[in-house]
C-alpha positions as CSV (number, residue, x, y, z in Angstrom):
1,M,-54.0,0.3,-80.6
2,P,-55.6,3.6,-79.6
3,E,-53.5,6.7,-78.8
4,L,-54.0,7.3,-75.0
5,L,-52.5,10.3,-73.2
6,S,-50.1,9.6,-70.4
7,V,-49.6,11.4,-67.2
8,D,-47.0,13.6,-68.4
9,Q,-49.3,14.8,-71.6
10,A,-51.7,15.5,-68.8
11,E,-49.4,17.4,-66.9
12,A,-48.1,19.7,-69.9
13,M,-51.8,20.4,-71.0
14,S,-52.9,24.1,-71.7
15,T,-55.8,25.2,-70.1
16,E,-57.5,25.7,-73.5
17,Q,-56.9,21.7,-73.9
18,I,-58.1,21.1,-70.8
19,H,-61.5,22.8,-71.4
20,D,-61.5,20.8,-74.5
21,L,-61.5,17.8,-73.1
22,Y,-63.5,18.2,-70.3
23,R,-66.3,19.9,-73.1
24,R,-66.3,16.3,-75.1
25,Y,-65.7,14.0,-72.0
26,V,-67.0,15.4,-68.6
27,S,-69.1,18.2,-69.0
28,R,-69.6,21.4,-71.0
29,S,-71.8,23.1,-68.3
30,Q,-68.9,22.4,-66.0
31,V,-66.3,24.4,-68.2
32,S,-69.3,27.2,-68.2
33,L,-69.8,27.6,-64.5
34,I,-65.8,27.3,-63.0
35,G,-64.0,28.7,-66.6
36,S,-66.1,31.9,-66.2
37,F,-63.6,32.2,-62.9
38,G,-60.3,33.3,-62.8
39,F,-59.4,30.2,-60.9
40,G,-61.1,28.0,-63.5
41,R,-58.8,29.3,-66.3
42,D,-55.4,29.1,-64.1
43,L,-53.5,25.7,-63.7
44,V,-52.3,24.3,-60.4
45,D,-48.4,23.6,-60.2
46,H,-48.2,22.5,-57.1
47,A,-49.7,22.8,-53.7
48,E,-48.3,22.6,-50.2
49,G,-49.8,23.9,-46.7
50,A,-52.4,26.6,-47.0
51,W,-50.8,27.7,-50.3
52,I,-51.7,26.7,-54.1
53,H,-48.7,27.5,-56.4
54,L,-49.7,28.4,-60.2
55,R,-47.8,27.2,-63.3
56,D,-47.4,31.0,-63.6
57,G,-45.8,31.7,-60.6
58,R,-48.7,33.2,-58.7
59,R,-49.2,32.0,-55.0
60,I,-53.3,31.4,-54.2
61,L,-54.0,31.7,-50.2
62,D,-56.6,28.6,-50.5
63,F,-58.9,29.4,-47.6
64,T,-61.6,26.6,-49.1
65,G,-59.9,24.0,-47.0
66,G,-60.9,21.5,-49.7
67,V,-64.7,22.2,-48.8
68,G,-64.0,20.3,-45.4
69,V,-61.1,17.9,-46.9
70,L,-57.9,19.6,-45.9
71,N,-57.6,19.8,-42.3
72,H,-54.1,19.0,-42.5
73,G,-53.4,21.7,-45.8
74,H,-52.1,20.1,-49.1
75,N,-49.7,17.6,-49.0
76,H,-49.0,17.4,-45.2
77,P,-45.3,15.7,-44.9
78,R,-46.2,13.3,-42.6
79,I,-49.3,12.1,-44.6
80,L,-46.9,11.9,-47.9
81,A,-44.3,9.9,-45.6
82,A,-46.8,7.4,-44.5
83,R,-48.1,7.0,-48.2
84,R,-44.4,6.4,-49.3
85,R,-43.4,3.8,-46.9
86,F,-46.8,1.9,-47.7
87,Q,-45.9,1.9,-50.9
88,E,-41.7,1.3,-51.0
89,R,-42.3,-2.0,-48.6
90,R,-45.4,-3.1,-51.3
91,R,-47.4,-3.7,-48.6
92,M,-50.7,-5.2,-50.0
93,E,-53.9,-3.0,-50.4
94,V,-57.0,-5.4,-50.0
95,H,-58.0,-8.8,-50.0
96,K,-61.0,-10.7,-48.7
97,N,-59.2,-13.5,-47.5
98,Y,-56.7,-11.7,-45.0
99,L,-57.6,-9.8,-42.2
100,S,-56.3,-6.1,-42.4
101,P,-53.8,-5.0,-39.6
102,Y,-54.6,-1.6,-40.9
103,V,-58.6,-1.9,-40.1
104,A,-57.6,-3.2,-36.9
105,A,-55.4,-0.8,-35.8
106,L,-57.6,2.2,-37.1
107,S,-60.1,0.9,-35.3
108,H,-58.8,0.7,-32.0
109,N,-57.5,4.1,-32.2
110,L,-61.2,5.5,-32.9
111,A,-62.4,3.8,-30.3
112,R,-59.4,4.8,-28.0
113,L,-60.2,8.7,-29.4
114,L,-64.2,8.5,-29.1
115,P,-66.3,8.9,-25.9
116,G,-68.4,5.9,-24.6
117,D,-68.3,2.3,-26.3
118,L,-68.8,4.0,-29.9
119,T,-66.0,1.2,-30.4
120,I,-67.0,-0.4,-34.0
121,S,-65.8,1.0,-36.9
122,Y,-66.3,0.3,-41.1
123,F,-64.4,2.1,-43.8
124,P,-66.4,2.9,-46.9
125,N,-65.0,5.6,-49.2
126,S,-67.5,8.9,-49.2
127,G,-69.1,10.3,-46.6
128,A,-72.6,9.8,-48.3
129,E,-71.3,5.6,-48.4
130,A,-71.0,6.3,-44.5
131,V,-74.5,7.9,-43.9
132,E,-76.0,4.9,-45.9
133,G,-74.2,2.6,-44.0
134,A,-75.1,4.1,-40.3
135,L,-78.8,4.1,-41.6
136,K,-78.6,0.2,-42.9
137,L,-77.1,-0.6,-39.9
138,A,-79.9,1.0,-37.8
139,Y,-82.8,-0.5,-39.8
140,K,-81.0,-3.8,-39.1
141,Y,-80.6,-3.2,-35.6
142,H,-84.5,-2.9,-35.7
143,R,-84.5,-5.9,-38.1
144,G,-87.0,-3.8,-40.1
145,R,-89.4,-4.2,-38.1
146,R,-89.4,-0.4,-38.1
147,G,-89.9,2.3,-41.2
148,T,-89.4,5.6,-40.8
149,V,-85.8,8.1,-40.5
150,L,-85.9,11.8,-39.4
151,H,-83.8,14.3,-40.5
152,T,-83.8,18.1,-40.4
153,D,-85.1,20.6,-42.9
154,I,-81.4,22.0,-43.9
155,A,-79.7,18.8,-43.7
156,F,-77.0,17.8,-45.9
157,H,-75.8,14.3,-45.9
158,G,-74.9,13.2,-49.6
159,K,-76.3,13.1,-53.1
160,L,-76.8,9.4,-53.6
161,L,-80.0,8.0,-53.3
162,G,-80.1,6.8,-49.9
163,A,-78.4,10.0,-48.6
164,G,-80.2,12.2,-51.0
165,S,-83.0,11.0,-49.3
166,L,-82.2,12.7,-46.1
167,T,-80.8,15.8,-47.8
168,A,-83.1,18.9,-47.4
169,S,-80.5,21.3,-49.2
170,P,-81.9,23.1,-52.1
171,E,-78.4,22.2,-53.7
172,V,-79.9,18.8,-54.2
173,H,-82.9,19.9,-56.3
174,F,-83.7,17.4,-58.9
175,P,-86.7,14.9,-57.4
176,Y,-84.4,11.8,-57.6
177,P,-86.3,8.9,-56.1
178,G,-85.7,8.1,-52.3
179,I,-85.8,5.5,-49.6
180,P,-89.4,5.1,-48.0
181,G,-90.3,6.4,-45.0
182,T,-88.1,9.8,-44.3
183,D,-89.5,12.7,-42.2
184,T,-88.4,16.1,-41.4
185,F,-88.1,18.2,-38.3
186,A,-86.7,21.7,-38.0
187,Y,-83.1,21.8,-37.2
188,D,-82.5,23.1,-33.6
189,D,-86.2,22.8,-32.5
190,L,-87.2,20.5,-30.3
191,D,-91.1,20.9,-30.1
192,S,-90.7,20.3,-34.1
193,F,-88.8,17.3,-33.1
194,R,-91.3,16.0,-31.0
195,L,-94.4,16.3,-33.5
196,A,-92.2,14.4,-35.9
197,L,-91.6,11.8,-33.7
198,E,-95.3,11.7,-32.4
199,R,-96.3,11.2,-36.5
200,H,-94.7,8.0,-36.4
201,V,-96.0,7.2,-32.8
202,S,-99.3,4.5,-32.9
203,A,-102.5,5.1,-30.2
204,A,-101.1,1.9,-28.6
205,G,-97.7,3.2,-28.1
206,A,-95.4,1.9,-30.6
207,C,-92.6,3.8,-32.3
208,D,-91.5,3.1,-36.3
209,V,-89.0,5.5,-36.1
210,Y,-85.8,3.3,-36.2
211,A,-83.2,6.5,-36.8
212,V,-82.9,10.1,-36.4
213,V,-79.9,11.4,-38.6
214,L,-78.6,14.9,-37.8
215,E,-75.4,17.3,-37.9
216,P,-74.8,18.9,-34.7
217,F,-73.3,22.0,-36.7
218,S,-74.3,22.4,-40.1
219,A,-71.6,23.5,-42.3
220,S,-73.8,24.3,-45.1
221,S,-75.9,26.7,-43.1
222,L,-73.3,27.5,-40.5
223,R,-75.5,26.7,-37.8
224,E,-75.3,24.7,-34.8
225,C,-77.4,22.9,-32.4
226,S,-77.7,23.8,-28.9
227,S,-76.8,21.6,-26.0
228,H,-80.3,21.2,-24.7
229,F,-81.6,20.4,-28.3
230,L,-78.7,17.8,-28.4
231,R,-79.3,16.0,-25.0
232,E,-82.9,15.9,-24.9
233,V,-82.8,14.3,-28.5
234,R,-80.3,11.8,-26.9
235,R,-82.9,11.2,-24.1
236,I,-85.8,10.7,-26.1
237,C,-84.2,8.7,-28.8
238,T,-82.7,6.4,-25.7
239,E,-86.3,6.0,-24.5
240,R,-88.0,5.0,-27.7
241,D,-84.7,2.8,-28.5
242,I,-84.2,4.9,-31.7
243,V,-80.5,4.7,-33.4
244,L,-79.3,8.4,-33.1
245,V,-76.7,9.1,-35.7
246,F,-74.3,12.2,-35.9
247,D,-73.2,13.4,-39.1
248,E,-69.8,14.9,-39.1
249,V,-68.8,14.0,-42.3
250,Y,-67.1,17.8,-42.3
251,T,-67.1,18.9,-38.8
252,G,-64.8,16.1,-38.1
253,W,-61.1,15.8,-36.9
254,G,-60.8,19.3,-35.0
255,K,-62.7,21.8,-37.4
256,T,-65.1,23.5,-34.8
257,G,-62.6,23.2,-31.7
258,A,-63.2,19.7,-30.7
259,L,-62.4,16.3,-32.1
260,F,-65.5,16.0,-33.4
261,H,-68.2,18.9,-33.0
262,F,-70.6,16.5,-30.8
263,M,-67.8,16.7,-28.1
264,H,-68.2,20.2,-27.3
265,H,-70.9,18.9,-24.9
266,P,-69.4,16.5,-22.1
267,G,-71.2,13.2,-22.1
268,L,-73.4,13.5,-24.9
269,V,-72.4,10.1,-27.2
270,P,-74.7,9.1,-30.2
271,D,-75.3,5.8,-31.4
272,V,-73.3,6.4,-34.2
273,V,-71.3,8.8,-35.6
274,T,-69.9,9.2,-39.6
275,T,-66.8,10.7,-40.7
276,S,-65.2,11.3,-44.1
277,K,-63.8,14.9,-45.8
278,S,-60.2,15.2,-44.0
279,F,-60.3,11.4,-42.3
280,G,-57.5,10.7,-45.3
281,G,-55.5,13.8,-44.5
282,G,-56.3,15.3,-47.7
283,K,-54.8,12.8,-49.6
284,A,-57.1,9.2,-49.1
285,S,-60.3,8.9,-50.0
286,I,-61.8,7.1,-47.1
287,S,-64.8,7.7,-44.8
288,G,-66.0,5.7,-41.4
289,Y,-68.9,5.1,-39.3
290,I,-68.3,4.2,-35.9
291,A,-70.8,2.7,-34.0
292,R,-71.5,1.9,-30.1
293,E,-70.9,-1.8,-29.3
294,P,-74.4,-3.2,-28.4
295,I,-75.9,-1.5,-31.6
296,A,-73.1,-3.2,-34.3
297,R,-72.8,-6.4,-32.6
298,A,-77.2,-6.5,-32.8
299,A,-77.0,-6.2,-36.0
300,Y,-74.5,-7.8,-37.6
301,D,-72.3,-9.9,-35.1
302,N,-73.0,-13.2,-36.2
303,L,-71.9,-15.7,-38.9
304,A,-74.8,-14.9,-41.3
305,D,-75.1,-11.4,-41.5
306,A,-71.1,-10.5,-40.7
307,T,-70.5,-9.9,-44.4
308,L,-74.1,-8.4,-45.0
309,H,-73.0,-4.8,-45.1
310,S,-69.8,-4.8,-47.6
311,T,-67.9,-3.2,-50.0
312,T,-65.1,-4.3,-52.3
313,Y,-63.0,-1.3,-51.3
314,Y,-63.1,-1.7,-47.5
315,G,-60.6,-1.0,-45.6
316,F,-58.4,-0.4,-48.7
317,G,-54.9,-0.7,-47.3
318,E,-53.0,2.5,-48.3
319,E,-56.3,4.7,-47.5
320,T,-56.7,3.0,-43.9
321,A,-53.1,3.6,-43.5
322,T,-53.3,7.2,-44.3
323,A,-56.3,7.6,-42.6
324,M,-54.1,6.6,-39.3
325,E,-51.3,9.1,-40.1
326,A,-54.3,11.3,-40.3
327,V,-55.5,11.0,-37.1
328,A,-52.3,11.0,-35.2
329,V,-51.4,14.2,-36.9
330,A,-55.0,15.6,-36.5
331,V,-54.4,14.6,-32.5
332,E,-50.5,15.0,-31.9
333,E,-50.5,18.7,-33.7
334,D,-54.0,19.7,-31.5
335,F,-56.2,20.3,-34.3
336,P,-58.7,21.4,-32.1
337,G,-56.3,23.9,-30.5
338,R,-55.2,25.2,-33.8
339,A,-59.0,25.4,-34.8
340,V,-59.8,27.3,-31.6
341,E,-56.9,30.1,-32.4
342,L,-58.1,30.7,-35.6
343,G,-61.6,30.6,-34.9
344,E,-61.1,33.4,-32.4
345,R,-59.0,35.3,-34.7
346,L,-61.9,35.0,-37.3
347,D,-64.4,36.0,-34.8
348,T,-62.4,39.1,-34.0
349,G,-61.5,39.9,-37.7
350,L,-65.0,39.2,-39.4
351,S,-67.3,41.3,-36.8
352,Q,-65.0,44.0,-37.4
353,V,-65.4,43.6,-41.5
354,A,-69.1,43.2,-40.8
355,A,-69.5,46.6,-38.4
356,R,-67.6,48.6,-40.9
357,H,-69.9,47.2,-44.2
358,P,-73.6,47.0,-42.5
359,K,-75.0,47.6,-46.2
360,L,-73.3,44.7,-47.4
361,V,-72.9,42.2,-44.6
362,R,-76.0,40.8,-43.4
363,R,-74.2,38.7,-40.5
364,V,-71.3,36.5,-39.6
365,Q,-71.4,33.3,-38.0
366,G,-69.5,30.2,-37.0
367,R,-67.3,28.5,-34.9
368,G,-63.5,27.1,-35.0
369,A,-62.2,27.4,-38.6
370,L,-65.6,27.2,-40.2
371,H,-67.5,30.4,-40.4
372,G,-69.8,32.0,-42.7
373,V,-70.4,35.9,-43.8
374,F,-73.9,36.3,-45.2
375,L,-74.1,39.7,-48.0
376,T,-77.2,41.6,-48.2
377,P,-78.4,41.0,-51.7
378,G,-79.2,44.4,-53.8
379,P,-82.7,44.5,-55.6
380,R,-82.0,43.1,-59.0
381,I,-79.4,41.8,-61.2
382,P,-77.8,44.0,-63.2
383,A,-78.9,43.7,-66.8
384,G,-75.7,42.7,-68.6
385,L,-75.1,39.8,-66.1
386,R,-78.9,38.7,-66.1
387,E,-78.4,38.2,-70.3
388,K,-75.8,35.6,-69.6
389,L,-77.8,33.6,-66.9
390,P,-79.6,30.4,-68.2
391,T,-83.3,31.4,-67.7
392,T,-83.9,29.0,-64.8
393,A,-80.7,30.8,-63.0
394,A,-82.2,34.3,-63.4
395,R,-85.2,32.6,-61.7
396,D,-83.7,31.2,-59.0
397,P,-85.0,33.3,-55.6
398,Q,-81.3,33.3,-54.4
399,A,-79.8,34.3,-57.7
400,V,-78.8,37.7,-56.5
401,S,-77.3,36.3,-53.2
402,K,-75.4,33.9,-55.0
403,L,-74.0,36.2,-57.4
404,L,-73.1,38.9,-54.8
405,T,-71.3,36.1,-53.1
406,A,-69.7,35.1,-56.6
407,A,-68.9,38.8,-57.3
408,V,-66.7,38.8,-53.7
409,I,-65.1,35.2,-54.3
410,A,-64.2,36.2,-57.8
411,A,-62.9,40.1,-56.4
412,L,-60.8,38.0,-53.6
413,Y,-59.1,35.5,-56.2
414,R,-58.5,38.6,-59.2
415,D,-57.2,41.1,-56.9
416,H,-55.5,39.1,-54.0
417,G,-55.3,35.9,-54.5
418,I,-57.2,34.0,-52.0
419,L,-59.5,31.0,-53.1
420,T,-62.9,30.7,-51.0
421,F,-66.5,29.1,-52.2
422,F,-69.8,29.7,-50.9
423,G,-72.2,27.2,-49.5
424,S,-75.6,27.0,-50.6
425,N,-78.4,25.8,-48.3
426,R,-81.7,28.0,-47.4
427,L,-79.2,31.4,-47.1
428,I,-76.1,31.2,-49.2
429,A,-72.9,32.1,-47.2
430,L,-69.2,33.1,-48.5
431,I,-67.8,30.0,-46.6
432,V,-64.3,30.6,-44.7
433,S,-62.9,27.5,-44.2
434,P,-59.2,27.4,-43.5
435,P,-56.9,24.3,-43.3
436,L,-56.1,23.9,-39.8
437,V,-52.4,24.2,-40.5
438,A,-53.0,28.0,-41.3
439,R,-50.9,30.6,-39.3
440,A,-52.9,33.4,-37.7
441,D,-51.3,35.9,-40.1
442,E,-53.0,34.2,-43.0
443,A,-56.3,34.7,-41.0
444,D,-55.4,38.1,-41.1
445,L,-54.4,38.4,-44.6
446,F,-57.8,36.9,-45.7
447,V,-59.9,39.4,-43.2
448,N,-58.0,42.5,-44.7
449,A,-58.7,41.3,-48.2
450,L,-62.1,41.0,-47.6
451,D,-62.2,44.1,-46.2
452,E,-60.6,45.9,-49.2
453,V,-63.0,43.9,-51.2
454,L,-66.3,45.0,-49.9
455,D,-65.3,48.7,-49.8
456,Q,-65.8,48.7,-53.7
457,G,-69.7,48.4,-53.0
458,A,-72.1,45.7,-54.7
459,A,-72.3,47.8,-58.2
460,R,-68.7,47.4,-58.3
461,L,-68.1,44.0,-58.0
462,L,-71.0,42.6,-59.7
463,A,-69.7,45.1,-62.6
464,G,-66.5,43.0,-62.1
465,L,-68.1,39.7,-62.4
466,V,-69.8,40.7,-65.6
467,R,-66.7,41.7,-67.2
468,E,-64.7,38.3,-66.0
469,K,-68.2,36.0,-67.3
470,A,-67.4,38.0,-70.4
471,V,-63.9,36.9,-70.6
472,G,-64.9,33.4,-69.8
């Protein structure tokens, strides 16, 4: 019988043992990338709220927000209690022969919270699956008679082959095969959108576009569409019978100061909205797409097609029950209001930091609890650091921006015990994405730490990164 590691043994492993197993069974490159930072050599004991507690007793303020997953923070007590109740009562997870009370109730709750006739829900596991489900719904709605989907030039919709076909961020740089019939327009540019649309309208006026997929707020670039742009796109899509999909995988559940970002614009209703990340309360891998009733019923609501779009783990019991509690917490604890308060604190603090460091900070922008700090890159990469980079990374036109931002991330963690990350789109930003359970004084702690880090200047920051890479 093979020797298998137990959970207890896994939790007792040292950093060196984990790195070794990663190199052998997961990815050597991940160890090289993550292990060269301080957090890549630390081990977590437990986490609660906005804080991570390390095995060595240190506390780390987590201002990544789990890259959108942790609006509720780590281990929210109501989320833990909901999962514990489900387990203790031995509820059934999933079964194709029984209808789920959790799917029914969660679908009802979303229909009550979302505007208009966004009332029909489907629950897979990841954001990319939700986007692909929305895309298939739009294609089926038109019975395969249209062949084009439009997306923006900075879009990030996922990394599966379908969702990746709609992703224009350079983060997905390898030329994977994609679905046919995709075309691009400039983000928040109405003229560009109209031109893209007209490329797919025949001389006789027949439109070949079955869907427009866009992010009202682009989490990877910290840009948002204007109300005028969104409303005009909505009008044109209605006029042309195009399914309009809003991707709110990151920005759902209060992140920018509204329950969903598009709800900042009263009366604006997409045909489909996608959600994931904090939908599972930081504990469950669940996503969803919610469609307007006429679209969903026309596509799938007949006996022949009722299960045409399906997946084994659709509406998995504990995950769906967890999402119900996560949604209730977001509403009852007023996550949108918390995001507004955090946003005001961050707007003020980050603007003051930018004013004090004009040579380092190009600009700050964002909304609610999702901001970005764009740093001004220096003229070149220090020789000591260039030697440690792979050839492809050294040639990357964004290399200096990435390295300077990485140096700030390293210093925030090393010197102040604050965890952050950077977003990679057309420009590189230090992402400021606290969980919505973070307090005002924790936002101040972050701002003050960033100010002290930037006081070091670009040269010292990059030198510190060189030293950290050498240790890694």
